[in-house]
C-alpha positions as CSV (number, residue, x, y, z in Angstrom):
1,M,-0.1,0.0,0.1
2,S,2.8,2.5,0.8
3,K,4.6,1.8,-2.3
4,N,1.5,2.5,-4.4
5,I,1.1,6.0,-2.4
6,I,4.7,6.5,-3.4
7,W,4.4,5.9,-6.8
8,I,0.9,8.0,-7.1
9,V,3.1,11.1,-5.5
10,V,6.1,10.4,-7.9
11,L,3.5,10.4,-10.6
12,A,1.7,13.4,-9.4
13,I,5.2,15.4,-9.3
14,A,5.9,14.3,-12.9
15,L,2.8,15.3,-14.1
16,I,2.9,18.8,-12.4
17,G,6.5,19.2,-13.8
18,F,5.2,18.1,-17.3
19,I,2.5,20.4,-17.4
20,F,4.6,23.3,-16.2
21,F,7.3,22.8,-19.0
22,L,4.2,23.1,-21.5
23,G,3.6,26.3,-19.9
24,T,6.8,27.7,-20.2
25,G,7.1,26.1,-23.5
26,K,4.2,28.3,-24.6
27,E,5.6,31.6,-23.4
28,I,5.5,34.2,-25.8
29,T,9.1,35.2,-27.1
30,D,8.0,36.9,-30.6
31,P,8.7,40.8,-30.0
32,Q,6.0,41.5,-32.4
33,K,3.5,39.6,-30.7
34,I,4.7,40.9,-27.2
35,A,4.3,44.6,-28.5
36,E,0.7,43.7,-30.3
37,D,-0.5,42.4,-26.7
38,W,1.0,45.2,-24.7
39,I,-0.8,47.7,-26.9
40,I,-4.0,46.3,-26.7
41,N,-3.8,45.7,-22.9
42,N,-1.4,48.4,-21.5
43,S,-1.9,51.5,-23.9
44,S,-4.3,53.7,-22.4
45,T,-4.7,55.7,-25.7
46,Y,-5.7,52.3,-27.5
47,K,-7.6,50.9,-24.6
48,F,-9.8,54.1,-24.3
49,D,-11.1,53.8,-28.1
50,G,-8.4,52.4,-30.3
51,Q,-9.0,50.1,-33.1
52,N,-7.5,48.6,-36.2
53,L,-4.2,47.9,-34.7
54,T,-1.8,47.5,-37.6
55,F,1.9,46.3,-37.9
56,L,3.9,48.6,-40.1
57,S,7.6,48.2,-40.0
58,V,10.8,47.4,-37.8
59,E,13.4,50.0,-38.0
60,N,16.7,48.9,-36.0
61,D,15.1,48.0,-32.7
62,K,12.0,50.2,-32.9
63,M,8.7,48.6,-33.9
64,Y,6.0,50.7,-35.7
65,F,2.3,49.9,-35.5
66,A,-0.7,52.2,-36.8
67,F,-4.5,52.5,-35.3
68,E,-7.2,54.6,-35.3
69,S,-8.9,56.3,-32.3
70,T,-12.8,57.6,-32.6
71,S,-11.9,60.5,-30.8
72,A,-9.2,63.2,-30.7
73,G,-6.6,63.3,-27.9
74,Y,-4.5,60.7,-25.9
75,G,-4.5,58.4,-22.6
76,D,-7.6,57.9,-20.9
77,R,-9.8,60.6,-21.9
78,T,-12.7,59.7,-19.4
79,G,-14.8,63.1,-18.5
80,Q,-12.8,65.2,-21.2
81,M,-14.2,67.2,-23.7
82,S,-12.9,65.4,-27.0
83,A,-13.9,66.0,-30.4
84,T,-15.4,63.0,-32.1
85,V,-13.5,62.2,-35.1
86,M,-11.4,59.4,-36.5
87,T,-7.7,60.0,-35.6
88,P,-4.7,58.0,-37.0
89,H,-1.7,57.3,-34.4
90,I,1.3,55.7,-35.0
91,I,2.8,54.1,-32.1
92,E,6.6,53.4,-31.6
93,I,7.4,50.3,-29.2
94,I,10.8,49.2,-28.1
95,V,11.0,45.5,-26.6
96,E,13.8,44.4,-24.6
97,D,14.3,40.9,-22.8
98,G,10.6,40.3,-23.6
99,E,9.4,43.3,-22.0
100,V,8.0,46.7,-23.4
101,I,10.7,49.5,-22.4
102,S,9.4,52.4,-24.4
103,A,5.9,53.2,-25.8
104,I,5.6,56.6,-27.8
105,T,2.6,57.5,-29.9
106,D,2.9,59.9,-32.4
107,G,6.3,61.3,-30.9
108,R,4.3,63.0,-28.3
109,Y,2.5,60.8,-25.6
110,N,4.6,58.6,-23.5
111,E,2.1,55.2,-23.0
112,I,4.1,54.0,-20.2
113,T,4.1,57.0,-18.0
114,N,0.8,58.4,-19.4
115,E,2.4,61.7,-20.1
116,V,2.6,64.3,-22.8
117,I,6.1,64.6,-23.7
118,G,7.5,67.9,-22.8
119,A,3.9,68.7,-21.0
120,V,3.9,72.2,-19.4
121,F,3.2,71.1,-15.8
122,E,3.8,74.6,-14.5
123,D,4.1,78.1,-16.1
124,K,7.2,78.6,-17.8
125,E,9.2,81.2,-19.4
126,V,9.9,80.9,-23.1
127,S,11.9,82.9,-25.9
128,V,10.2,83.6,-29.1
129,Y,11.6,85.4,-31.9
130,F,10.6,88.5,-34.0
131,L,12.3,90.9,-36.2
132,N,13.6,94.4,-36.1
133,V,15.5,96.6,-38.2
134,E,19.0,97.3,-36.9
135,N,21.5,99.3,-39.7
136,Q,18.8,99.1,-42.5
137,Q,19.1,95.4,-41.6
138,E,16.0,92.9,-40.6
139,E,17.4,91.1,-37.7
140,L,16.1,88.3,-35.4
141,V,15.1,89.6,-31.9
142,E,14.4,87.4,-28.7
143,V,11.6,88.6,-26.5
144,K,10.4,86.7,-23.5
145,R,6.7,85.0,-23.1
146,I,5.4,83.2,-20.2
147,I,3.4,79.7,-21.1
148,P,0.6,79.1,-18.6
149,H,0.3,75.8,-17.3
150,E,-2.3,74.0,-19.6
151,P,-2.5,70.2,-19.6
152,G,-1.9,68.3,-22.8
153,V,0.1,71.5,-24.0
154,S,3.7,71.2,-24.6
155,Y,6.5,73.9,-24.2
156,P,7.3,74.0,-27.9
157,F,3.5,74.2,-29.1
158,G,3.0,77.0,-26.2
159,A,5.9,78.8,-27.6
160,L,4.7,78.6,-31.2
161,T,1.3,79.9,-30.2
162,Q,3.0,82.8,-28.5
163,L,5.1,83.5,-31.4
164,L,1.7,83.6,-33.8
165,N,0.1,85.9,-31.5
166,G,2.8,88.4,-32.5
167,P,4.5,91.2,-30.6
168,T,2.6,93.3,-27.9
169,Q,1.8,96.7,-28.6
170,E,4.6,97.9,-26.7
171,E,7.0,95.9,-28.5
172,S,5.5,97.0,-32.0
173,E,5.9,100.6,-31.3
174,S,9.6,100.2,-30.4
175,G,9.8,98.6,-34.1
176,I,9.6,95.0,-33.2
177,F,7.4,92.8,-36.0
178,S,6.8,89.7,-37.3
179,M,6.7,88.5,-41.1
180,I,4.2,85.5,-40.2
181,N,0.8,86.4,-41.7
182,P,-1.9,87.2,-39.0
183,G,-4.4,84.0,-38.6
184,T,-1.7,81.6,-39.2
185,V,-2.6,78.5,-36.9
186,V,-0.7,75.5,-35.7
187,Y,-2.6,72.5,-36.9
188,D,-0.2,69.7,-35.1
189,L,3.4,69.7,-33.7
190,T,4.8,66.1,-33.5
191,L,8.4,65.1,-32.3
192,E,9.9,62.0,-33.8
193,G,13.1,61.8,-32.2
194,E,14.9,65.2,-32.1
195,T,12.9,66.4,-35.1
196,A,10.0,68.8,-34.8
197,Y,7.3,68.4,-37.7
198,V,5.0,71.5,-37.4
199,D,1.8,71.8,-39.8
200,F,0.3,75.1,-40.2
201,N,-2.8,76.3,-42.0
202,E,-2.4,78.1,-45.5
203,K,-2.3,81.6,-44.1
204,L,1.5,80.8,-43.3
205,Q,2.4,81.5,-47.0
206,E,-0.4,83.3,-48.2
207,G,1.0,86.5,-50.2
208,I,4.1,85.5,-49.3
209,A,6.9,86.1,-51.8
210,G,10.7,86.6,-52.1
211,S,13.6,85.2,-50.4
212,A,14.1,87.5,-47.6
213,T,10.4,87.2,-46.4
214,V,10.5,83.5,-46.7
215,N,13.9,83.3,-45.0
216,A,12.7,85.4,-42.1
217,I,9.6,83.5,-41.6
218,R,11.5,80.2,-41.3
219,N,13.9,81.8,-38.9
220,Q,11.5,82.9,-36.7
221,I,9.8,79.2,-36.5
222,E,12.7,77.3,-36.5
223,R,14.6,79.7,-33.7
224,T,11.6,79.2,-31.5
225,L,11.9,75.6,-31.3
226,L,15.5,75.1,-31.6
227,Q,15.6,77.0,-28.1
228,F,14.6,73.2,-26.6
229,D,17.6,70.9,-26.4
230,Y,15.5,68.1,-27.5
231,I,14.9,69.6,-30.9
232,S,17.4,69.8,-33.1
233,E,15.6,69.9,-36.6
234,V,12.2,71.6,-37.6
235,V,10.4,70.3,-40.8
236,I,7.5,72.7,-41.5
237,S,4.3,71.5,-43.5
238,I,1.2,73.3,-44.8
239,N,-2.1,71.3,-44.2
240,G,0.4,67.9,-44.2
241,D,2.0,69.0,-47.1
242,S,6.0,69.8,-46.8
243,E,6.8,69.9,-50.4
244,E,7.7,73.3,-51.4
245,I,6.7,75.1,-48.6
246,L,8.1,78.3,-48.0
247,Q,9.7,78.6,-51.4
248,P,11.1,81.9,-52.5
């Protein structure tokens, strides 16, 4: 009887070991599958209203996926006023040792920390660049602005908004001016690596001609964005088109 019990115990241990082996053998090791599962189960933007998750490509150690949201914005937008519009997103995922260590949506939202990259968490002084005439030459002039705290707004976006607001009356009376057309609006500002992709409405180049004017506008925008140490390049577009934009 005791021998039978011993054999039963041995068989039970062996069975448990075999089941454990099968379970570990099914562990997911494919980085793409790990990334997909992570997005579906952990990305707050995707979990809120994402759909149509699609694998795009792998570049170096980064995987790129596309998906759509049924409303604008990022993260869990419960209780927020969001525009109901189909919004395309690109999410960049890095998997290391079987774990997702980086997940960035549209170059602006960290899905792991659930924070807007470069978000304004407190009022901050920034520089914006206008123009002045010195010795009959137009030169860039730096003026200071305060970006008020506003959830979901980044410092670069806030600085551009201040730039588009133009000089104050006092600054204008002192000879400071802007070559950027009134009514110009920033549609989108996306950070990918150290490159800022900024999209404006058509007002940006309406009626603009001549290399001096074009260069002045470019310099105002670029200098305002390049003050941030995480931006080293600026790509300007109008309504999503960056070809032949601001050409003399």
